[in-house]
Backbone as numpy.savetxt, mean C-alpha at the origin, in Angstrom:
# Nx Ny Nz CAx CAy CAz Cx Cy Cz
0.31 -16.55 -16.79 1.02 -15.31 -16.52 0.06 -14.16 -16.23
-1.15 -14.26 -16.77 -2.15 -13.23 -16.56 -2.50 -13.06 -15.09
-2.40 -14.14 -14.30 -2.81 -14.10 -12.90 -1.90 -13.22 -12.04
-0.79 -12.78 -12.57 0.12 -11.91 -11.81 0.01 -10.45 -12.24
-0.93 -10.12 -13.11 -1.02 -8.77 -13.65 -1.32 -7.73 -12.57
-2.33 -7.97 -11.75 -2.70 -7.00 -10.72 -1.56 -6.79 -9.73
-0.96 -7.87 -9.28 0.17 -7.76 -8.35 1.34 -7.02 -9.00
1.58 -7.28 -10.26 2.66 -6.59 -10.99 2.41 -5.09 -11.09
1.16 -4.70 -11.33 0.82 -3.28 -11.40 1.03 -2.61 -10.05
0.64 -3.29 -8.98 0.85 -2.73 -7.64 2.35 -2.56 -7.38
3.14 -3.56 -7.70 4.60 -3.49 -7.47 5.25 -2.42 -8.35
4.78 -2.28 -9.58 5.30 -1.24 -10.48 4.99 0.15 -9.90
3.77 0.32 -9.42 3.38 1.60 -8.82 4.19 1.87 -7.56
4.41 0.83 -6.77 5.21 0.95 -5.55 6.63 1.41 -5.90
7.19 0.84 -6.97 8.54 1.23 -7.40 8.58 2.69 -7.83
7.53 3.15 -8.51 7.47 4.55 -8.92 7.44 5.49 -7.74
6.64 5.18 -6.74 6.58 6.01 -5.54 7.89 5.95 -4.78
8.51 4.78 -4.73 9.81 4.65 -4.06 10.87 5.49 -4.76
10.80 5.57 -6.08 11.76 6.41 -6.82 11.55 7.88 -6.49
10.29 8.31 -6.39 10.00 9.69 -6.00 10.52 9.95 -4.59
10.29 9.00 -3.71 10.78 9.11 -2.33 12.30 9.20 -2.30
12.96 8.35 -3.06 14.42 8.36 -3.10 14.95 9.68 -3.66
14.34 10.14 -4.73 14.80 11.37 -5.39 14.66 12.59 -4.49
13.53 12.69 -3.77 13.25 13.86 -2.95 13.54 13.64 -1.46
13.94 12.40 -1.08 14.21 12.08 0.34 13.02 12.48 1.22
11.85 11.93 0.88 10.62 12.34 1.53 10.26 11.50 2.74
10.37 10.19 2.64 9.87 9.32 3.72 10.90 8.26 4.07
10.82 7.12 3.45 11.69 6.00 3.81 13.16 6.33 3.64
13.51 7.02 2.59 14.93 7.31 2.33 15.44 8.47 3.18
14.56 9.12 3.91 14.99 10.15 4.85 14.96 9.62 6.29
13.92 8.85 6.60 13.72 8.32 7.96 13.14 6.92 7.85
13.98 5.94 7.67 13.53 4.58 7.41 12.70 4.00 8.55
13.16 4.14 9.76 12.44 3.55 10.90 11.07 4.17 11.09
11.02 5.50 11.06 9.74 6.18 11.24 8.76 5.83 10.14
9.25 5.76 8.92 8.39 5.42 7.79 7.89 3.99 7.91
8.78 3.07 8.23 8.37 1.66 8.38 7.33 1.52 9.49
7.51 2.22 10.59 6.55 2.16 11.68 5.20 2.75 11.27
5.22 3.89 10.62 3.97 4.53 10.18 3.22 3.64 9.19
3.94 3.07 8.24 3.31 2.19 7.26 2.79 0.93 7.93
3.54 0.36 8.85 3.11 -0.85 9.55 1.84 -0.60 10.38
1.78 0.54 11.05 0.57 0.88 11.82 -0.62 1.04 10.88
-0.42 1.72 9.76 -1.50 1.89 8.80 -1.97 0.57 8.22
-1.03 -0.29 7.85 -1.39 -1.60 7.30 -2.12 -2.43 8.35
-1.67 -2.41 9.59 -2.34 -3.16 10.65 -3.78 -2.66 10.83
-3.96 -1.35 10.79 -5.31 -0.79 10.90 -6.20 -1.28 9.75
-5.69 -1.22 8.53 -6.51 -1.62 7.39 -6.74 -3.13 7.32
-5.80 -3.91 7.83 -6.03 -5.36 7.91 -7.16 -5.63 8.91
-7.13 -4.95 10.05 -8.22 -5.11 11.02 -9.55 -4.67 10.41
-9.52 -3.59 9.64 -10.70 -3.09 8.95 -11.22 -4.15 7.97
-10.32 -4.74 7.20 -10.71 -5.79 6.26 -11.26 -7.02 6.97
-10.63 -7.41 8.06 -11.10 -8.58 8.81 -12.51 -8.32 9.34
-12.74 -7.12 9.84 -14.09 -6.77 10.31 -15.09 -6.81 9.16
-14.73 -6.25 8.03 -15.63 -6.27 6.87 -15.89 -7.66 6.35
-14.87 -8.50 6.36 -15.03 -9.89 5.91 -15.93 -10.65 6.87
-15.72 -10.47 8.17 -16.52 -11.20 9.15 -17.98 -10.75 9.14
-18.25 -9.52 8.71 -19.63 -9.02 8.61 -20.23 -9.27 7.23
-19.52 -10.03 6.39 -19.96 -10.33 5.02 -20.16 -9.08 4.17
-19.31 -8.09 4.40 -19.35 -6.87 3.60 -18.32 -6.94 2.48
-17.13 -7.46 2.78 -16.04 -7.54 1.81 -15.92 -8.96 1.27
-15.71 -9.04 -0.03 -15.47 -10.31 -0.70 -14.26 -10.17 -1.60
-13.53 -11.24 -1.79 -12.31 -11.20 -2.60 -12.63 -11.03 -4.08
-13.70 -11.61 -4.54 -14.00 -11.54 -5.96 -13.10 -12.48 -6.74
-13.48 -12.76 -7.93 -12.70 -13.67 -8.78 -12.33 -12.94 -10.06
-11.11 -13.09 -10.46 -10.63 -12.43 -11.66 -9.46 -13.23 -12.23
-9.29 -13.23 -13.55 -8.14 -13.92 -14.12 -6.83 -13.15 -13.91
-6.90 -11.94 -13.35 -5.73 -11.10 -13.18 -5.10 -11.17 -11.79
-5.67 -11.99 -10.91 -5.12 -12.12 -9.55 -4.56 -13.53 -9.37
-3.64 -13.65 -8.42 -2.94 -14.93 -8.23 -3.85 -16.03 -7.68
-4.84 -15.67 -6.92 -5.69 -16.67 -6.30 -5.15 -17.14 -4.96
-4.00 -16.64 -4.55 -3.42 -17.00 -3.25 -4.19 -16.23 -2.18
-4.75 -16.96 -1.23 -5.53 -16.34 -0.16 -4.76 -16.43 1.15
-4.63 -15.32 1.84 -3.97 -15.29 3.14 -4.94 -15.62 4.25
-6.19 -15.55 3.95 -7.27 -15.87 4.87 -8.55 -15.95 4.07
-9.65 -16.25 4.72 -10.90 -16.28 3.95 -11.22 -14.91 3.38
-11.39 -14.85 2.09 -11.71 -13.60 1.36 -10.63 -12.53 1.51
-9.40 -12.92 1.81 -8.29 -11.97 1.96 -7.15 -12.39 1.03
-7.13 -11.86 -0.19 -6.12 -12.27 -1.16 -4.75 -11.66 -0.88
-3.74 -12.29 -1.41 -2.36 -11.81 -1.29 -2.22 -10.37 -1.77
-2.87 -10.07 -2.87 -2.77 -8.72 -3.45 -3.26 -7.64 -2.50
-4.20 -7.98 -1.62 -4.72 -7.00 -0.67 -3.63 -6.51 0.27
-2.79 -7.41 0.73 -1.69 -7.03 1.61 -0.73 -6.07 0.90
-0.40 -6.37 -0.33 0.48 -5.48 -1.10 -0.20 -4.15 -1.39
-1.50 -4.18 -1.68 -2.23 -2.95 -1.95 -2.28 -2.07 -0.70
-2.56 -2.65 0.45 -2.62 -1.87 1.68 -1.27 -1.24 2.02
-0.22 -2.00 1.80 1.13 -1.46 2.04 1.41 -0.31 1.08
1.06 -0.51 -0.19 1.25 0.56 -1.18 0.42 1.79 -0.81
-0.83 1.58 -0.41 -1.72 2.69 -0.07 -1.15 3.53 1.07
-0.66 2.88 2.11 -0.10 3.60 3.25 1.19 4.33 2.88
2.06 3.67 2.14 3.32 4.29 1.73 3.05 5.46 0.76
2.16 5.25 -0.19 1.79 6.29 -1.15 1.25 7.51 -0.42
0.35 7.29 0.53 -0.25 8.40 1.28 0.81 9.19 2.03
1.74 8.50 2.64 2.80 9.16 3.39 3.71 9.97 2.46
4.09 9.39 1.34 4.97 10.10 0.40 4.26 11.32 -0.19
3.00 11.18 -0.55 2.25 12.33 -1.09 2.12 13.42 -0.05
1.82 13.04 1.19 1.73 14.03 2.26 3.05 14.77 2.43
4.15 14.03 2.48 5.47 14.65 2.65 5.84 15.52 1.45
5.45 15.09 0.25 5.73 15.85 -0.97 5.01 17.20 -0.91
3.72 17.18 -0.57 2.97 18.43 -0.47 3.48 19.29 0.67
3.86 18.68 1.75 4.42 19.42 2.88 5.71 20.13 2.46
6.53 19.43 1.71 7.78 20.01 1.22 7.51 21.19 0.29
6.57 21.04 -0.61 6.26 22.11 -1.56 5.68 23.32 -0.83
4.74 23.09 0.09 4.11 24.20 0.81 5.10 24.91 1.73
6.00 24.17 2.35 7.00 24.78 3.24 8.00 25.63 2.47
8.30 25.24 1.24 9.25 26.01 0.43 8.63 27.30 -0.09
7.29 27.31 -0.24 6.61 28.50 -0.75 6.57 29.62 0.28
6.45 29.26 1.56 6.27 30.29 2.58 7.58 30.78 3.12
């Protein structure tokens, strides 16, 4: 069960950001298509970045008892895909949150 800890933490964090998004209608719950497209473009960019780093022997998956061990490619663990998706979605929600706060102040 320990091998799912990291993935569980990512999913838990994703759920927290999704709740903030839902509550404030910031990204996906306001504009689902635009948000999905923006997140997909970001994830595609970071996957290409990871592939380049892996091919240059810069990035390594590492070994830990807290990861599933499922590899989507050489040195590209399953958790990386979920993390990249979370990172892009989190960045978009935080940007929209700050934009909302700053627009209300002025």
